[in-house]
N, C-alpha and C positions, 0 to 999 in steps of 0.2 A: 430577382437580381442574381446575376451569375457571379461566381467567385473565381478569382484568378489564382492559379497554382503556380506562383512564380518562385524561382529559386533565389534565395537571399544569401549573400555572402557576408563574411565577417569584415571587420575593418581592414584586415590584411589582404582582402581579395580572395581568400580561400573559402571553399565550400565543404560542408559535411558530405561524407561519402554516401551516395545513394545505392547501397548494395544489399540491404536487407530484403528478404522475401517474407511472405505473410506467415509462414511457419516459424521462421526465426523471430519475427516480431511478436507473435503469440507466445512463443517460448520465453522471450525476455519479460513480457508482461506477466505471464503466469508464474515465472520465477520470482517476480517482484511481489506478487500476492503470496507466494510460497505456502502451498497447502500444508506442508510439513511444519513450517513455523507456526501456522495458524493452529494446528492440532496440538502441537507439543509446547508452544510458548504462550499463545494468547488464550486458548481454551482453558488451561488451568486457572488463569486469572478470572475468567467468567465463572468457572465452577466454584471457586472460593467465594465469589460474590453472591451467586444465586443457586448453588448446589445443582440438583437434578433439573432445575429450571433452565439450565444452560442450553438444552436442546431446543426448547421453545423460543428462547432468546435468539438462538442461531437461525431458527426457521424464519422468524419475523425479520431478522437482519438480512437473511438471504433474499426474501421477497423485495425488501427495500433496495438491496444491492442490484437486483435485476433491473428495476426501474431506473436506478441511477446509471447503470451500464448502458441501457438502451438510450437514455437521454444523452449521455456523454458520447456514445458512438455516433448519434445523429448530428448534434451540433459540432462535435469535434471534426467530423468528416468535411464540414464546410470551411474549416480553418486549419489546414494542414501545416502547423508550425511546431517547431521543436520545443516551444514553451509549454505545450500541452494545455492543461486547464487554465493556467495563467494567461496564455496567448488568447484563448477563447474569450475569457472575461475582459481582458484588456481591449480587445477589438470590438466587443459588443457593448460594454458598459463604460468605456473610457479609461483614461490614464489613472485617475484617482482610485476608483474601485479596483482597477486592474493592479495597481501597486499594492493595495491591501491584500488582494488575492495572492500576489506574488510573495509577499512576506509570509502569509499563512502557509502557503505551499512550500516555501523554502524552510520554514521552521519544522514542518512535517518531514521534509526531505533530509534535514540535518539529524533529526532524532531517530528516524527509522533505521538507518544503517548502524547507529549505536546500539539499538535494541537487538537487531539480528546478529551483529558480530559478538555481542555479549552472550546471546543465546547459543551461538555456535561454540564459543569458548566454554560455556557451562557444560554442554553435553560432551564435548571432547575431554574436558577435565574429569567427567564422571567415569570415563573409560581409563584415563591415565591420570590418577590422583596426584602424581608428582607435579603436574602442570598447574600453574597458578592462573586463575581466570582473569585477574586484574592485569596480568602481563600478557597473557595469550590473546585476549580480545584486541588490544592495540596492534599486535603482530599480525593477526588475521586481517584487520582493517588496512594495514599497510600493503599487504599482498593484494587484497581486493582493489585497492586504489591503483596499483601498478597494472593489474590486469585490465582495469576499466579504461586506462589511457591507450591501450592497444587498439588495433584495427577493429571496428565495430562488427564487421562480417565474421571475423575469426572468433571474436568474443561471443557473437550470437550463436555460432555453431557449438562452442564450448558450453554455453548456457543451456542449449537444447539438450545436450548430453547429460548435464547435471539435472535438468528437469525430469528427464526419463528416470534417472536414479532416484530422484525425490518421490516421484509417483510410485516407484517400486517400493519405497519405504512405507508410504501410506497404504499401498495395497497389502503389504506384508502384515501390518498390524490389523487391517480390516479383516482379512481372511482368517487370521489367528483368532480374532474375537468372535467371528461368525461360527467358528468351530467350538467355541467355549461359552455359549450364551448361558447366563445364570439368572438374570433378572427378568421379570415380566415386561411385556411391551408397554404396559401402563406407566412404567417409570419414566418413559420419555416425555410424558405429558403431566408429570408431577412437578412440584416446586419445593422440594424438600431441602432443607439445610440442617446442619447439626450443631447444637450448642451443648458442649460437655458430652453427655451420653444420650441426650434426648433429641428427637427430631421435631422440627417445626416447619411451617410453610413460610416461604419468603413473600414479602408484600409485592403486589403488582407494580407499584411505583418503582421499587428496586429492580424488578424485572425489566421495565421499560428503560430505566437509566443505563442498564447493562448492554442494551442494544448497541450503544456507541462502541463498546469494546469489540463486539463481533463485526460491526461495520469496519472497524480498523483491521480486523483479521481478514476480511474479504477484500479490503482495499488493495489497490495496485494495478487494476486493469486499466486505469487512466494512463499508465506509463506507455501504453501502445501509441497514444497521441504524441508522446515526446520523441518518438522515432519516425514521425511523419515525414520529415525532410530526408530521412535516410532509407525510406522504404520504397521499393520499386512497385509499379502497378498504379492503378487509379485511386481516387480518393474514397471510393466505396470500400476498398480493401481496408482502409484505416478503421472504418466503423465495424467491419467484420472482425478485425483483429481485437478490438476492444471487447466486443461481446463474446468472442471465442475464448479469450483469456478469462473473462468473468465467469463464464460457464464452468470452465475447468476448476477455477479457484473455489467456487461455491460448492459444487458437487463433491469435490475431493476433500472438503472439510465436513460437510453435513453428514455424509454417510459414515465416515470413520467415528465421528462423535457419537452417533446413534448406537453403533455396535459396541463401542467402548463402554458406554453406559450400561448396555445390556449384558456385557461380559464381566462386570465388576463382581469379584468373588464375595464381597461383603459391602453393602451400601454404606454401612457405618464406617468401615475401613477406608472406603473410597473417598467419602466426604471429609474424613479427618486427616487424610494423607496430605503432606506438603506438596506433592506432585501427583494428583490423582491419575493422570494419563500414564505415567511411568509405573504407578502402583499396579494398574491393570496389565500393562505390557509385560512387566516382570512375571506376572502370574501366568499369562497365556503363552509366553515365549520361553521363559526360563532365563537364567543368568547369562548363558552364552549368547543366545540370540538377542538378549537385552543389550549387551555391549555392541553387537553388530548394528542394532537399531539405533543406538545412541550415536554411532559413527555416521550413519546415514542421515540422521537429523542434523548433526553438526555440519555435514557437507551441504545439505539443503539450505540451511540458514546462511552459509557462506555464499552460496549461489545467489540467494536473495540480496545479500549485501552488495554483491557486484551489480545486480540489476538495478537496485535503487540508486547506487552511485552513478550508473550510466544515465538513468532517468533524470536525476536532479542536476547533474552537471550540465545537461542540455537546457534545463530551465534557467540556470545561472547564465549560460552562454547567450540565450535568447534575451534575457533581461539586459545584458550588456549591449547587445545589438540594438535593442529598443531604447537605449540611452536612459535607463531608469535610475542610474546611479551617477555620482560625480564622474567627470571625464576620465580620470586616471583609472578608476575602478572599471568603467565600461571597457576601456581599451584592454585591460588585463583579462577580463572575463571572455572577451571575444577571441582570444588567442587560439588558433587551430594548429595542431601539431603538423609540421610539414610532411612527415612520413605517414602517420596513421590517420590524418584528417579527422581528428577527434578534438573536442574542447578540453585540452589537457590541463590548462591552468585552473579552469573551473573545477575539474575533477580533483586536482591537487588541493585546492582550497577546502572542498568538502571533506576530503579524506583527513586532512590535518585537524579540522574542527572535530570530527567524529573520534579521532584518536584521543583527543583531549577529553571528550565526553565519556569515553570508556573508563577513564580514571576516576570520574567524579559522579557518575549517574546511578540512580536506582532504577532497576528495570521496570518494576510495577508502576512507578511514578511516570516514567516516560510513556508507557502504553496508555495510561489513563489520560494524561494531558494531551498527547498527540491525537487521541480519538476526537476530542472537541474540534480541533482544526480540520480534521477529515470531514466531519459532518457539516461544518460551516461551508466548506468548499462545495460539498454536494448541493447545498441549498442555492448557492450562487450559480452553479452550472445549470440547475433547473430553471432559475430566473432567466439566464442567458438564452436558453432554448425557446422560452416563450417570447422574449423580446425579438429574437431572430425571426421567429415565425411572423410576428407583427410587421417586421421589416421585409417580409417576403424573400428571405434568404433561401437559396436553393440548397437542399440537403442531399448530397450524393447517396448517403445511407439513411434510409427512413426507418424509424423504429416501429415495431409491431403494434404498440399500444397507442400511437398517436400522441395527442396532447395530454392524455392521462398520465403518461410516464413522467414528464416533468412536474405535473401537478402533485402526484404522489411523492415524488422526490422532495419537493419543497415542503409539503405538509409534514411528512415523516421526519425530515431533517430538523425542522423548527421544533417539533414536539420533543424529539430526542435531545436537542440542545437544552430545552426547558427543564429536563430531568437531570442535568449534570450538576456536579458539586459547585458550590459558590467559588471556591478557590481556583478551580480549573477555568471557570468562566471569567473570573477576574483577571487571571494571568493573560488569557486570550484577549480580553478587552484592552488591557494596558498595552500589549504588543500592537494591536490594531490602531489604538489611539495615537501612539508615538509615530507609527507609520503614516497615519493620516496627516499629522502635523508636518512631518517631513515633506510629503508630496505636495501639500498645500503651500508650504513656504518656499520650497526650492525647485519644484517642478511645475512648469506651466501646464494647466489642464488642456488636453487636446479635445478636438471634436470627435465624435464617434464615427469611424470609417470602417464599414463592414468589409471593404475590399482590401484592407491592409494585409 
């Protein structure tokens, strides 16, 4: 079955601007992953949970993420819509499941900018102590929102520049650690945590449950799908941009984590530190370079905030275009800026919600909860790939591992979900249950049309 790559306009008759090239798309998606945010924001969470086992967790999560990226690149190339994962699931599995995916995707999209903007504010306040994180984070979110409303091509070029700076930050800490190795290589394959002053090995169930945190850290490559309608070139380029961004995001986190562990001046000090990554960077770079690094980290997380706002404003825009909400809301979300050709009202809505979250949220709780939704969407996208294969959908981009990639994606995702905390699973279940009731009562179920 062939797929039609048709341009779809908003209710006002305007179109998203098709001006992104593959480099800009990869840059936007890689900025969404944000290797710097992964290393300096998410990895400390993993280290607190599993100590030196964080590298093994990251390695396992990286293998799963590669399978997810290949699956997403393949099935996403067949459905080039700005809704990304949501659009794929909606078109393959129908409106009811599509709406559940939309809600899970949007909850993820609402929380991630709050996480990255708070992270950016935290590292900026470390250099300038007079700044208050709880006031700085909303200010950064406001600036990111205004930038995200601007022309996508200009924003893409700006984000490409910020990504280059971000990778320079990661390279700086990596090289500095390589020049100051102090721990044996065996530490990478250990699972030590510290309680008081004594070491112990963390349990394997805890190791497996922490995979979700690192999958969240590698997450973001799916955002390349959200720029499908604004990307020039053929549909195969969409798949390439997904896998290209995933490769950058995974490699640029695994290598730094490994050398940071090996460069720890004291394993006990590393594991007892409130921020183990900064503990090592301060030792290998010194106070002056430490401040420079903190500024770079803050900038990288700010770039990630912009990329995520760009991504999920397009998800909201597409959901309005698909008439997934009440009529008034659909009309609001479909609004395209007459000058910039961007979904400005959807962007404005997300930005305002995240500014509110900056005042009330706990960073660790956001990362832990959002990870569950990320893994759930991975499982659904794997199922979509297999269903689409059964329907003989033509994939412009074909993944290297064939059907094994979606199978591994599904099995790994289900297992990781089974290891999550009861409260995070319960919150997710309540959100999805309410969503299912809404779509069942107020939205007429559609037939599955793979050509939509």
